[in-house]
N, C-alpha and C positions, 0 to 999 in steps of 0.2 A: 429597407435597412438590411445590411449585411453584417452578420456577427460570425466570427470564426473563433472556435474554441475546441480544443480536444479535451475530452473528459473521460477518464478511465471509468469503465462499467464492469464491476467485478461481480461474478455470480456466486451465490451462497446457498447451501441447503437450508440454513437457518439464519435469515437476514436479521431477525430480532437479536439473536445472540451476537452476531457480528457487529451490530451497532454498539452494543454495550462494550464488547471487547475492544473494538477499535478506538473507542473513546478512552477507556482506561489505559490501554497499552501504548497507543500511538498519539493520543491527544486530539483525535478528530472530534468534531462537534456535529451532532445530528441537526439537520435543517428541515427534513421532510420525511414522512413515513406514509405509505399507502398499504392498507390491510384489506384483504379480500373478505368475502362473506363467511369464509371458514376460519377467519382469524389469523391467516398466514400473511406475514409481511412479504409482499411481492415486489415492492419497489421502495427504495429509500435513498436519501441523499445526505451527504455529510460534507463538511468543509474542513480544510486544514490550511491555516494562514490565508484565509479567504479564497482558497482554490477548491473547486468542487470535486467530489468523487461520487459516483452513483453505484448502487448495488441492487441486485435483484435475485429473485427466485424463479427460475424458468419452468418449474414443474417437478413432479415426482420422479421423472426419469433422470434428472440432472444428478451428476456425481461430482463431488468436490475433488480437487487434486489429491487430497489425502486418501479418499476412497479409490480413486483411479490408480494411485501408487506412482504418480508422476506429476511434475509441474506442468502448468498450462500457460502461464504468463508470469511477468514480473512487473511490479509497479515501483517506479523510482520517484522518491520524494526528497526535495531539498529542505533542510531544516536549519535553524539558526545555530544550534549547538548539538552536534551529532553525538558527542559523548554523554551529555545530559539526557538526550533522547534515548540512547542505548540503555542507560540505567533504568529509565522509566519502563521501557519495553521488557527488559529482563525481569524486573521486579513484578511485572504483571503476568509473567509466565510465557512470554513469547519464546518460541523455539529459535534460538540463536544459531544461524547458519555460519556467519562469520562475524567476528568482533570488529570494532572500529579499527581501520587501518588506512594509512595514507596510500593513495593510489598514484600510479605513474602519471595519470592525466590531470592531477592537481586537486582531486577531491579526497576527503576523508570519509570513508563509507563503512557501513555495516549492513548485513542482510539478516532478515528474520522471517519466520513463517508464522502465519496466524493459525488458529485452531483447525481451520479447514484445509490447511496446506498451501495457501497462496503465499508466494514469495514477495517480500517487500524489501526494497533497498532504501536506506536513508543516508543522505550525504550532505556534506558541508564543503563548499569550496575553500581550500586553504592556501592555494598558490596558483598563479597563472602559468600554464604550460602550453606551448605551441603544439598543435596536432602532430607535427613531424617529429617532435622530441620524444613522443611516446609511441611512435610507429604507425600513426594514422595518417590518412591523406584526406584533404578536403576536396569535395566535389566541385 
């Protein structure tokens, strides 16, 4: 059996806190949690609109983007209503990097950081735009 799926795996210093915050701010739902013998959540899984995301704690040497002082990745998520999602995230205390705005490529998108400094983009397609119309080329 061949199964192909790309699943983001985001690293956290405090996975337990991330689980709670991602549920409150972004609407993710926890599906699995693994705790080691010291009580540290080292691996967890959540879903958003039936799509998975994994998170983990790689050990005490790991530094979050916030402690590093720079971004390390960006997770892009499509939602049904980006303006409603934005309000939820803002009310939960997400650091808003950019407010919802229509993009040249046809999405309405906003960007936010979680408490550990990971960058998240949430978007909703609002119109169909050909790649060439916004300066992209197809391979």
